[in-house]
C-alpha positions in Angstrom: -44.1 -25.7 -43.4 -47.1 -27.3 -42.0 -49.9 -25.2 -40.5 -49.9 -21.3 -39.9 -46.2 -21.1 -39.1 -45.4 -20.0 -42.7 -47.2 -16.5 -41.4 -45.7 -16.1 -38.1 -42.2 -14.3 -38.2 -39.2 -16.7 -39.4 -37.1 -15.5 -36.9 -39.4 -16.2 -33.7 -40.1 -19.7 -35.5 -36.3 -20.2 -35.5 -36.1 -18.8 -31.4 -35.0 -20.9 -29.1 -37.4 -20.9 -26.4 -35.8 -19.1 -22.5 -35.5 -21.7 -20.0 -36.8 -20.6 -16.5 -35.1 -22.0 -13.9 -36.7 -26.5 -13.6 -40.4 -26.1 -11.7 -40.5 -29.1 -8.8 -42.7 -28.0 -6.1 -41.3 -31.0 -4.1 -37.8 -29.5 -3.8 -36.7 -27.4 -1.9 -35.7 -24.1 -4.4 -31.8 -23.1 -4.5 -31.7 -22.9 -8.0 -33.5 -19.3 -8.4 -31.7 -16.9 -6.5 -34.5 -15.9 -4.9 -35.0 -14.5 -1.7 -35.6 -17.7 1.3 -38.1 -15.8 3.9 -41.5 -14.2 3.3 -42.0 -10.6 3.3 -43.7 -9.4 6.4 -47.0 -8.1 4.2 -46.6 -11.6 2.2 -50.7 -13.0 2.5 -50.5 -15.1 -0.8 -50.5 -19.6 -0.2 -47.5 -19.8 -2.4 -45.1 -17.1 -1.3 -44.1 -14.0 -3.4 -40.5 -14.9 -2.4 -41.4 -17.7 -5.0 -41.5 -17.4 -9.0 -44.7 -18.6 -9.8 -45.0 -21.6 -11.8 -44.5 -20.7 -15.8 -47.8 -21.0 -17.3 -49.6 -22.5 -14.0 -51.1 -26.0 -15.1 -53.7 -25.7 -12.4 -54.7 -22.4 -13.7 -55.1 -24.0 -17.5 -56.5 -27.1 -16.7 -59.1 -24.9 -14.9 -59.4 -22.4 -18.3 -59.3 -25.3 -20.4 -62.5 -27.2 -18.7 -64.1 -23.9 -18.9 -63.5 -22.9 -22.7 -64.1 -26.5 -23.7 -61.0 -27.2 -25.1 -57.1 -28.6 -24.5 -54.8 -27.1 -21.8 -52.2 -26.7 -24.9 -54.3 -25.0 -26.8 -54.3 -22.4 -23.9 -52.1 -19.7 -23.5 -52.7 -17.9 -20.2 -51.2 -13.8 -20.2 -52.2 -10.8 -18.3 -55.8 -10.0 -19.8 -56.5 -10.2 -23.5 -54.2 -7.1 -24.3 -51.1 -9.2 -23.8 -52.4 -11.5 -25.7 -53.2 -9.0 -28.4 -49.7 -7.9 -28.2 -48.1 -11.3 -28.1 -50.2 -12.5 -31.4 -48.8 -8.9 -33.3 -45.2 -9.4 -32.1 -45.3 -13.1 -33.1 -46.7 -12.8 -37.0 -46.0 -9.6 -37.9 -42.5 -7.8 -38.9 -41.8 -4.4 -38.5 -42.4 -2.6 -41.6 -43.7 -5.1 -43.2 -46.6 -7.0 -41.9 -50.7 -5.8 -41.7 -53.5 -6.4 -39.6 -56.4 -6.0 -40.5 -59.3 -4.6 -38.3 -63.4 -3.4 -38.9 -63.9 0.0 -36.8 -65.3 0.8 -34.5 -63.7 -1.7 -32.4 -61.4 -2.1 -29.5 -58.3 0.6 -30.0 -55.4 -2.0 -28.3 -55.5 -4.0 -32.0 -54.1 -0.7 -33.2 -52.0 0.0 -30.6 -50.5 -3.2 -30.7 -49.8 -3.0 -34.3 -47.9 0.5 -34.0 -45.9 -0.4 -31.7 -44.8 -3.5 -33.8 -44.4 -0.8 -36.4 -47.5 -3.3 -38.6 -49.3 -1.8 -41.2 -52.8 -1.7 -40.6 -55.8 -1.9 -43.0 -59.6 -1.2 -42.4 -62.8 -2.3 -43.4 -65.7 -0.4 -41.2 -68.4 -1.9 -40.0 -71.5 -1.0 -41.9 -73.7 1.1 -39.5 -76.4 1.3 -41.6 -76.9 -2.0 -41.1 -75.9 -2.1 -37.1 -73.0 -2.1 -37.5 -72.3 -5.3 -39.4 -70.0 -7.1 -40.5 -68.6 -7.2 -44.5 -67.0 -10.4 -45.0 -66.9 -10.0 -48.5 -64.5 -6.7 -48.0 -62.6 -8.0 -45.8 -61.6 -10.8 -47.9 -61.2 -8.2 -50.7 -58.8 -6.4 -48.7 -56.9 -8.6 -47.2 -53.2 -8.5 -49.0 -50.3 -11.3 -49.1 -48.7 -8.7 -46.5 -52.0 -9.2 -44.1 -51.0 -11.6 -41.1 -54.0 -11.0 -38.7 -57.5 -10.3 -39.0 -58.9 -9.1 -35.8 -62.8 -9.5 -35.0 -64.2 -8.4 -31.6 -67.4 -10.1 -31.0 -69.8 -9.0 -29.0 -67.7 -6.0 -30.5 -66.4 -2.7 -28.3 -67.6 -0.4 -28.2 -71.0 -0.7 -30.4 -72.0 -4.4 -28.6 -73.3 -6.6 -31.4 -72.4 -9.8 -32.3 -71.3 -10.1 -35.2 -73.0 -12.4 -38.1 -71.8 -16.2 -37.7 -72.1 -16.9 -41.7 -69.8 -13.4 -41.8 -67.3 -14.7 -39.5 -67.2 -18.1 -41.3 -67.1 -17.3 -44.4 -63.4 -14.9 -43.1 -62.6 -18.0 -41.5 -62.9 -20.0 -44.2 -61.7 -17.6 -47.1 -58.4 -16.8 -45.2 -57.4 -20.2 -44.7 -53.7 -20.7 -45.1 -53.5 -16.7 -45.5 -53.9 -15.1 -42.5 -54.6 -15.9 -38.9 -58.0 -15.1 -37.7 -58.2 -13.4 -34.3 -62.0 -13.5 -32.6 -62.1 -11.5 -29.3 -64.8 -12.6 -26.7 -63.8 -10.8 -24.7 -67.8 -10.3 -23.7 -69.5 -13.1 -24.8 -70.8 -14.5 -21.4 -72.8 -11.9 -22.1 -74.2 -12.7 -25.7 -77.1 -15.7 -26.4 -74.5 -16.7 -28.8 -72.1 -18.4 -27.3 -68.3 -18.8 -27.7 -66.8 -20.3 -31.1 -64.3 -22.2 -29.3 -65.7 -25.3 -31.0 -64.4 -23.9 -34.3 -60.4 -24.4 -32.9 -61.4 -28.4 -34.0 -61.7 -27.5 -37.4 -59.9 -24.1 -38.2 -56.3 -24.7 -37.3 -55.6 -20.4 -38.2 -58.3 -19.2 -36.0 -57.5 -18.1 -32.5 -59.6 -16.8 -29.8 -59.6 -14.2 -27.1 -60.9 -15.0 -24.0 -60.7 -12.7 -20.5 -62.0 -13.4 -16.6 -61.8 -9.6 -16.7 -65.6 -9.3 -17.3 -67.5 -12.0 -15.9 -65.7 -13.5 -14.0 -65.1 -10.0 -11.6 -61.0 -9.9 -11.9 -59.8 -7.0 -14.2 -57.5 -5.9 -11.6 -56.1 -10.1 -11.5 -55.3 -9.2 -15.2 -56.0 -12.7 -16.7 -56.8 -13.5 -20.0 -56.6 -16.8 -22.2 -55.5 -17.4 -26.1 -57.0 -20.4 -27.4 -55.7 -21.8 -30.8 -53.9 -24.6 -32.5 -51.0 -25.9 -30.2 -48.9 -25.1 -32.8 -49.9 -21.2 -32.6 -49.7 -21.2 -28.5 -46.3 -23.1 -28.7 -45.3 -20.1 -30.5 -46.4 -17.3 -28.3 -44.6 -19.4 -25.5 -41.1 -18.7 -27.2 -42.4 -15.0 -26.9 -44.6 -14.5 -23.4 -42.0 -13.3 -20.9 -41.5 -16.5 -18.5 -43.3 -15.4 -15.2 -46.2 -13.1 -16.9 -48.7 -14.0 -14.4 -48.5 -13.5 -10.8 -48.6 -15.4 -7.7 -51.5 -13.6 -6.7 -53.2 -13.8 -10.1 -52.8 -17.5 -10.4 -54.5 -18.0 -7.1 -57.2 -15.3 -7.4 -58.5 -17.0 -11.0 -58.4 -20.3 -9.6 -59.7 -19.9 -6.8 -62.3 -18.1 -8.7 -62.3 -21.1 -11.0 -63.4 -23.5 -8.2 -66.3 -25.4 -6.5 -69.2 -23.1 -6.9 -67.4 -20.2 -7.7 -68.7 -20.7 -11.8 -72.2 -20.5 -10.7 -71.6 -17.4 -9.3 -69.8 -15.5 -11.6 -72.6 -16.8 -14.5 -75.6 -16.0 -12.1 -74.2 -12.3 -11.9 -74.2 -12.3 -15.6 -77.7 -13.4 -15.7 -78.4 -10.3 -13.1 -76.1 -7.9 -15.1 -78.3 -9.0 -18.6 -81.4 -8.4 -16.7 -80.0 -4.7 -15.8 -79.1 -4.2 -19.2 -81.9 -4.9 -20.5 -84.2 -2.5 -17.9 -81.2 0.0 -18.4 -82.0 0.1 -22.1 -85.7 0.7 -21.9 -85.3 3.6 -19.8 -82.3 5.2 -21.1 -84.4 5.4 -25.2 -86.9 7.6 -23.3 -84.3 9.7 -21.7 -85.7 13.1 -24.2 -81.4 13.5 -25.2 -81.3 9.7 -26.2 -81.9 9.7 -29.6 -80.9 5.8 -30.0 -79.9 3.0 -27.5 -78.2 0.3 -29.9 -78.6 -3.1 -29.3 -76.2 -4.4 -27.0 -74.6 -8.6 -26.5 -72.3 -7.1 -23.9 -72.1 -5.5 -20.5 -72.9 -2.0 -21.6 -74.8 0.2 -24.3 -73.5 2.2 -27.3 -75.7 5.5 -26.5 -76.5 8.3 -29.7 -77.5 11.5 -28.5 -77.3 14.9 -30.1 -75.7 16.6 -27.4 -73.4 13.7 -25.8 -71.7 16.2 -24.0 -74.6 17.2 -21.9 -75.2 13.9 -20.7 -71.3 13.2 -20.0 -71.1 16.2 -17.6 -74.7 15.1 -16.3 -73.4 11.6 -15.2 -69.8 13.0 -13.6 -72.2 15.9 -11.8 -73.5 13.0 -10.2 -70.0 10.9 -9.7 -70.6 8.4 -12.4 -67.8 8.1 -15.4 -69.3 7.0 -18.9 -67.2 6.5 -22.1 -66.9 9.4 -24.2 -66.3 7.2 -27.6 -67.2 10.3 -30.3 -63.8 10.4 -31.2 -64.1 6.7 -33.2 -65.3 6.4 -36.7 -68.8 5.8 -36.8 -69.9 6.9 -33.7 -70.6 10.9 -33.9 -72.7 11.4 -31.1 -72.2 8.9 -28.7 -71.3 7.6 -25.2 -70.8 4.1 -24.0 -72.1 3.0 -20.7 -71.0 0.9 -18.7 -74.0 -1.7 -16.8 -73.2 -0.9 -13.1 -75.2 -2.2 -9.9 -79.2 -1.5 -9.7 -77.7 1.3 -7.4 -75.7 2.6 -10.0 -77.4 2.6 -12.7 -80.4 4.2 -11.3 -78.6 7.1 -10.0 -77.0 7.9 -14.0 -80.8 7.7 -14.9 -81.6 9.8 -12.5 -78.7 12.1 -13.7 -79.7 11.7 -17.2 -83.4 12.1 -17.0 -82.3 15.6 -15.2 -80.2 16.7 -17.7 
């Protein structure tokens, strides 16, 4: 068995894909048991009375162009969360296989493993080195039961970009042993750029991308798994046939058309500028002991009295994320960069606290 298929659940490899109703927009659809009339409130172009195209070819083509990969390397789902869930369900047998995570990190990796009944190995990021990735410890912790290694870069909630050499060491060290999944939900806000070009060299690498953050489509729920065609082919066997709604397809394709991409990139540049301004102001707040460097659209803030800062924000009508319950984040809050006005309101509230 070639590539990474030997790492997947054998029953998924043997699974015959579900065959949805034939997709041919040139023909009248009397084969899918749909309602022939639109609802009165339907404002979509395609019509919500009709099922959307499974894995929309137009959306896949636009995402492939955006991310610099081939269309067959793209699987579209409901945000990065669905990609995480699909990967765990496809590669991990309940009660037998494991995922490896590097806390503090995105909680969905652990949650998806728990839902599937997979084990979780933890190799903490080194807080004393700016939440650095310990490549040697990751490689040493992997067992024959380890199927997936999740690396978030920039990492949520710490905001740091993982060292490229450490990531490469892990990827090369796990060839044939595990699928390495790099979550790039915040990469648009980083100066480092995506690792998507690595897909041409490493067949056991998968990359998660999303339109939720930089492209302002969190409510549309649109993300992608970028991987070798044999990996995306496996995931297509598991994902529901109409996972991405017609509204999402239209919203995402419209956002990526014309000058939409450049407009989003301009917003990213403005957010990065705001990130620097907010970080500098936060560092001068008396109750803030540290503002961690960030390559994302948020800042990790450390305080001797984080509860007081949290309540000050709420009193001003603003919520920040309490991450004190995560390993290594005692005394920390995560602050999303908002509009200049929102940021100014938060800064004033925290300074007054």
